[in-house]
N, C-alpha and C positions, 0 to 999 in steps of 0.2 A: 378161364380152363382153352376157351377155344382161341383168342388170342396168344397163350403160350404155346399151344400144341401146334400153330401155326407157322407162329416166331420160328420155331427149333425146327420144325420141319422145312420152312422155307428159305430161311436164311443158310443151307448150304451151299450154294452157290453156284450160280446159274447162269453161261457166259450169255451173249447176243445183242444186239444190240438195242438202243435203248431210243422211247420218243425224243427229238428234237433233234436234227442231225450236223454231225461237226464236222468241220474241215479236218481231214487225217494226212492231206497230203498236197502238193504242189509241184507242176512242170510248166514253167522253171521254180526254182523253191526261191524261196520266200529268203529276200537280201543277196542271192548269190549273183555272179559277176560274168558275164556271158560274153564267149571271144565272135558270136556274130548274132545277127538275130532270130529269134525261135519262129516257129510257123506257126505256130498252138500257143495255148496257154491253155491247160489242165488241173482240176479241182475233182480231189474225190474225198468222199463224203464215209462217215460212217453205218448210215443208212440208204435209202433212193428220196431223190430230192425231185419236185418238178421246175421246170425253169420258167422266165418269165421271159419276153422280149427284151427288157432289159438288164437280164439278169448278170453280166459281164462289161465292164465300161472302162477301159487300159487309159491313162492319162498319159501325154508326154512329161516331160519335166518341165516343163512352160506352166503345165498344167492344162493342155490340150488333147480334147477327147482324141482319141485313135479310133477309125472308121472300122471297125472291124466286123466278120460274117456274124449268123445266126446263131446261140447259142444251143449248142443238140447233145448229147446224150454218146457218149462214146462205146462204139460197139455190143450198142443195145442194153450196157448199165447203166442200171436207173441209178446207181451212185455214183457214177464215174460224168461229168458235164465239160466241157471243150468250148472253145472259142477260135476260130482263124483268125492271121493275122495279117494285113499286107507288109508287102515287102519294102524295104526302104524306110524302116523306124529310125535311123539315124543313133548315134549313141548317146548314154544317160543313165540316168534311173527311171525308169517307169514306173508307173502303178497301174495294180489290179482290185478295183472295187468290186464284189459280187454278193449278188442276194437272190436266195434261191427261198424255196416252198420245202419244208422238211413232210415227211409221209403224215404227221399228226396235223397240216395244215400250220403248221405256226412259221410263218417267214423268218430266217435267221440269213446274219451279214457279216459282212467282215473285208479285208484287206490287206494288199503285200504288195511288194515290190521286187525288182530285178533289176539288174544294169547290164548295160549291152557297152564292151568296150573297157569300161572303168566308169564307177559312181561318177556324178554328177553333182555340183558345189550345191544343185537346186533341185527339189523336185516336188512330185503335187503331193500335198499336204493329205495322211491317210483320214478315209472318214473312220469317226467310230464304228465298233461293231452293231449296236442301236439304232445305227442311222434311218433316217424316215419322218414321216411329218407327224409332226409334236399331237396336233388338232383330230386329223383322221384317225392315230391308235388311238386316242382319249375318247373319240366317240364311238371307235368300232368294241373299245373297253365296258362302254356304259353299256352299249346296245346290250353285250354279252352280260352282265350284271340284271339289265330287267328283262332279258328273255328267262333268266334261271327263277327268279322271281314270279314270271308269270307263270311260270311250267309246275311252280312247286304248289302255287294257289289255285290253279286250273285243277291239278288232280288233287288237292290237297281237299276243295271243298268240293268235289263231285266227288270224292272217297268216303265224305262227311254225310254226303248228301242218300248217296245209296248205299253203300255199308255201313254206314251208322243209324238210318233212317230219320232224319232232319232234315226237312225241306222249307224250311223256313226262309229268315232272312240271309241265309248261306247266297242262297243263288245269283243274290248281286254279285257275291264275290267272281261266282262262275262267271259271269260276265267279265269285271274287269280280268281277272286272269286271263280271259281269253281275249281278250282286246289290248291286255299286256302283249302278248307272246306272239300274236300275230305282226304288231307292228313292230318288235322289236327284229322279229324275224325279216321282216323288209329290209330296216336298216340295215343289218346284216348285209345282205341279201348284195342293197346297194354300195355300203361302204367295204366290202370283203375288196374288191379291187384296189382303189386305195390305200386299202392296208397293209396286201400283200407286197407291193409294189414300192412304200412310201412316200406317194406322191400325195396332192392336195384332195380336199372336198371335190373342189370342183368336179375332180375326174370320174364322182359316182356316178355320173350322167354318161359318160364317153360310150357310146354305141358300141365301141370294140373292147371297151375294156369292159363291159359289161357282159357283151357273148362270151368274153373269156372266162368270166367268174360263171355263169348258167349251164359252161360245158366242164366244167372243172368239179373236182369230186365234193370242196366243201359249198359247193355252190349248188352240184346236183340234191346234198344232202337237204339246203336249204330249202329249195324247191319242195322236196318231197316234203319237208316240217308244213309249208305251208299248205299243201293239198289236207294232209289231215287234218288238218285245224281248220278248213274247210270242210269237209265232212263232220268233223264235230257237231256243227248248227244240226246237223240233221237227228244227234242221239235226242231218242227221246227222253223227257225226265219228268217224274214224278209233279203233281202241280202246289202248288206254296201253301202254307196253312194258311188259316181260317184267323178269322179276329178272336174266337175263344180261345189262342193257343194251341189248338190240333190241328192236326195236317190233315189232306186227305186221307182217307182211309184209317181216321184213328173219331173217336165220340167222345168230347170232354161229359164227366158227371161232374158231381158237386165238387171233389176232391180228387179226382183223378184224370189221367186221358187214358181212354179202354180203346184198343183196338179192335178193327173192326175186319174179319177176315173177309180177304179176293179184292178191297178198294186199297188204290194207291200207291201200291207198294213196286218197284222197279221188279219187274221181270227178269227171266233167264237169259234172254234174250240183250235187254238194255245191261245187266250186267255183265256180261260177256263181250260187246260192242265198246262201251267203257272200259275196258281193261285194255284189248288189244288197242285202242286208240292211246291209251298211255304208255303200252308197252312200245310203241309204235315212232312215239314222241323220245324216248327217251332213247331209242336204239339213234336216231337223227344227231346225238348226243354224242355218243359212245361212238358213231362214225367216222368223226371228224375232230377227237380227240386224242388223249394219248394213249384208250387204249386202241387204237385202229394202227398202231405202229410199235416195234420191239419185238418183247421176247414174250412168247405163250399168247399171243393176242387174240385165238378164238375164247382164251379163259378170260382173258384181262376184256374181252367185249359183254359178256355176261355177267361179270361182276358190277360193270360200272355200268350195266342197264339194271340191275334190282338195285345199285346204292342209291343212283339217281333216282329209281320209283319209292323206294324207303323211307328218301330225303322228305321228297313232293310231299309223300302221306302222312309224315312225322308233320312239318312244318307249316306245310300247307295245311292240316287236317286245325293246327295249333290257332291258326289265324281265325281260321271258321268256326272254331271254338266261342274263341273269344269276341268275335263279330255277335253271337246269338246269344252269350253270357250279357251283354251290353243293351238286350233289349227284353225288355222285362214285361211289353206285350207278348212277346213269342217265348212263352217260357222252355226251359229244354228237361226234357224227361231225363230224372237220372240215371235210369236203361244206356238214355243215347252217350252219356259221359262214358258208363261203363265201358260199352263197345269200343268206343274212340281210346276209351286207357290199353284195353286189352288188344287195340291194333297199333299204338301208339311202341308198347311195350316189343311188339313184334317187327316193329320197323327200326326198333336198339336193334334188336337181334343182327336184323340183314346190317345193318351200317357199320358192325363192330364185325364181324365174321368176312364182308367185304372190304371195308377200311384196313384192315390187315394184310389183308392181299395186295391192297392198292399199292399200300403204304411201302411194303416190301419191292413191290416192282417197280413203285416209283426212287425207293431210295437205294437197293443194288447192297449199299454199306454203313453201319454202325455210324463210323466215319460223318456221312453225308448230313445225318439229322444235324449237325452243328456247322457243317461247313457249304454247305449250299442255301442259297433262298430257299431253295424248295420246302428240304427239311426244317429249318427257321418257320418255315410259314405251316408246316407238318405239326412241329410241337405246339403253334400258337393256336391253330386250331383244335388238336386236341386239347387243352388247357380249357377252353374255350366251352365245349363238348362236353366237356366234365361238369361246367359249371350251366350247362342245360339240364344234365341229367341232374343235379341235385335240385332244379327248377322242378323236374317231373317228377321226384321221390314224394314232392310235396304238395302236388297235383293230384297227385297218386290217391292219397293220403286225406287230403279234402274231397276227390271223388267219392270213397267208401266210406264218410260221413256223409253226403245228399244220399249214399241209396240207403240209407239207415232206416228215414221214416219211411212207412208202410202207408197205405191208405186199407180201410177195413176189407177185412174178406171175403166183399162181394162177389170179386171174381180170383180166379188162382194166383197167386203173388206174382208167379212169371212174365203174365197177362197184364199186369198193372205198372207201365212207367208212368209213377208219380212226377207232376212236372214241379219242377220245383220251386215256382210262386205259389201256385196250389199246395205244396208244404209248405209253403211260409205262413200259408192262412189256415191251416189245417188245426182243429184247435179238441181239445179230449171232452167227448162230451159228458158234462158232468150230471150224477146220477140225483134220483131224488132226496137224498138227506144229503148235498156238498152244499157248503158254504155257497151263494156267487160269489165273495173274495177270494174264495180258493180256484176257483173255476176261469177269475180273469188270472190270475196270479199264473195258474198253470199253460193260460193261452199266450200269455206275454211273454212269457222264459220260452216256450216254443216256437215263437216268431223270432227273439230275438236269436236263439242258435242256429232259426235256418238263414238268417242276413247274416250272421257271422260266419257261416260256411259259405256262404254264395259269394261274400266277398273276401275270404280268402281266396276260394276260388280260381275270382276273377284278377288276385294282384298273380295269384303264382303263372296262370296263365300267361298273364300281362308279363312276367317276367323272361316267362321260356320263350314269348316268341320276340322279344327284344332282342334276347340272345340269338335265338333263331337266325334273325336278321344278318348278326354278325357274322355267325357261322354260314348263311349262304357269300358275303365277300368274300370272307377269307380259301371258301371255294373255289369260285370266279376266278380268285387270283392264282390257285395252285392251278388250275386248268391252263390260264397264262405262262407259267413258270416254266423255265426248264426243267425236268424231272432231277433228282439228286442223281441216280446211275449216270445220267446224258451228259450231265454236268462235269464228271468227273471224269468222261473221256472223253470231254472238250477240254478240263483242265490240260489231260493228257496227250491230246491233239496237239494241242498249241502248247505247251512245251516243248515238245518236239520242233515242232516248225520255230520255236521263240528262239535257239539254240542260236549264237551269237553267230552273226556273218562273216564276220573276220575274229580271230584270236592275235594279241600284240605281246609278244615274249622280249622284255628285255633281260638281254643277256649282259653281264658286267666283266671285263676279260683285265688279265693285268699279264704282260709278258718279261715283269722285273727289270725293265731298263726304263729311265730317266725319260717320263713323258710316254708311256705304255702303256698307259692303261686307260680305260675309259666305258662306251659299253655300247653294244647292240641293238638297235631295234625293232624287230622283225615278226614282220606282218605276214599272215598265213590268212588267207581270202579264198571260198566261205569257211575253209575247215571244217569241210566233209570227206566223205570218199564220194573219188571220181577227181577231176580235173582239178586242181588251186592251184594261185598266184603265190607270189611269194615274193618280198619288197623287205628289203634290210637298208636300213642306215646307220654308220656310225658319228657314235658321238665322244669327242673327243676330252680331256681331263678341262676344259676351259666349259665344256655345255655348248660346245660349238661342233655343226658338222666336220666332219674330218675325215682323209681319206689314208686306205690302206694298200697295198700293192696287191695283196690277194684276202679273196674273203669265200669261203666257202662253207657248205648248209646240205649234213646229208639229215634221210631222217629214217629211223629202225623204230620198227616191234618187233619185242622181243619175245611177246608170251606168241606169235604164231611164227617166229623165223621168219620176218621178212626185211630185207632190208640189207643192208643200207642201202637207200635211193635217194640217188643225186637230185639236189634242186635244179643243178648248172644254172645258178643264177650269172649273169654279166655286170659288168659296173655301165650305167649309165651315164658317168659323170656327174656324182654329187653322190648316188643312193645306186644300191645293186637289185636287181630284178628278174624275176624267172616267169613265163607261163603255162608250161609244161610242165609241172609236178603233179602225177598222178597219185593218189592213195588210194590202194586198193580196199583196204579194209577200216574198220569203225576199231578206236579204241586209244591208249594211252600210247605213244609214241616218243620216243629218246628222237629230239634234236640236238645233232649235235652241230658247233660253229667254231669252226676253224679261221682266225684271224693272222694275218702273217703282216707285223711293223714296216720289219726289215729284210733283209738277204735271208738274214738267219736266226730271226728272230718270230717264234707265233706260238700260238697257246689255242688249246680244243676247249670247250666246255660245253657242258651235256644242262641239255636242259627237257623237262617235259611236255607233252603239248597235244592236249586233246583233240580227237577227228572224229566228227559225230558220220 
């Protein structure tokens, strides 16, 4: 019901920028041909971007780098960046390769070209949009996977200890999670510079790059995470379990573990400090990922934090439960399993509510579910989570069965958490007139039932943990993937930027005299609003270049009653050209081509031409 309501309410259409910056325009335009060299190159993005020292590289037609000025934001606008160009660039086709950091801390890159004078026969190769160092990117991704795992392990194990009341063997998981998270955070801090710049691993220890990282938002967030982990060392935890399976604050009887009031239980201060620590760690993720950019940032930050905490409590707690169940020397009281089961159910509800919201925010439309990588990954995550929920349902049934055996009513039932191993040894005391063989049979049957329940719970929890690891992997991939909403914005901007740099139209003609037919090949460049150049070649009946006494080309935009505008082409000896055609409006223009083959024979042919 919650998912349905949120879907109906949220899919009403909200405009705004999304995480991952999309290039929306360049000056000069991609593929444009300029009469003179520009003084600067300007790029506009769909959201604010961070600039690097090497954000722009301008290459000559011979693939030599042009010495440019420092990259800067234009007029204080964080979504527009430019770089100045030197004088005397020369002519030919120049390539601009760019790389910036979007507001959600992910680097984005691309390239485009422009020509001065006329396009050159050779040009620098265009780098791919994903240009970067594969080794740096791979190691950075590995560190991110490890950080998510460490967070889940640390918060989940701590919750199992503090909230569920089990302080046995899972304490080792706390240390494992802490060390995993702190080491991966240090790795992320060192690899951040090479990852942003697309350079090699050797730059990880470069003092200049490291200094830039420490003063950037992602770097500050990672430093705060390290400080929180250092403070976690001071968090007091209850002592470990005793040799007989009882933990501090409990007393082991013949067939039960009985709580002792006032001993070994985590105090309110410890619980409060642990909660604040977990909250702070989750915020360091939200502040550097998709939630920190785009629409509804405050709501998205809260949703991201709750989603991350619920994930850590559920998946990390499952790992702690699995570890405890495989330690027969330290039996798990059914009351502990029951408490965790309730906690896991709450976590699933939080995951469902926040997941629906984050999915809408990241996708933006139903079409993005199948047309973008983010949507397809999200579908895969939903399918895997469904498997995880199925495993959780099985575990919940085994939990109910484990809680059924009860110790004799020596103390109130709610204060008698019977240990799983102790329950396996529980027997029904035979009466005086009961045959010994029936008592033995009852004992064996009880033991078999308890062993079956314990094995069933172990297997279902193991299946949950296995599928949970896959959920973590897909989640980490999602945080590094351009959201569907941003992908569609990027596709729209790219489609606009990738409009043909020139259009070529073949105009067949026939004046009705022998040899008076052929074609006119007209090239309009760049075919956009503003200044354009026109080049025309006459192709004779034999397919070769022909000459005519007169050629005239005009353009009319009938829908706006503009024109005719004369291109004023002139004969250059074999071809006709003009560099002064100005088209003021976009749309489908009518190009009229008039060809005169003799003093009295001529024909006019119309063809539509698209101007962007």
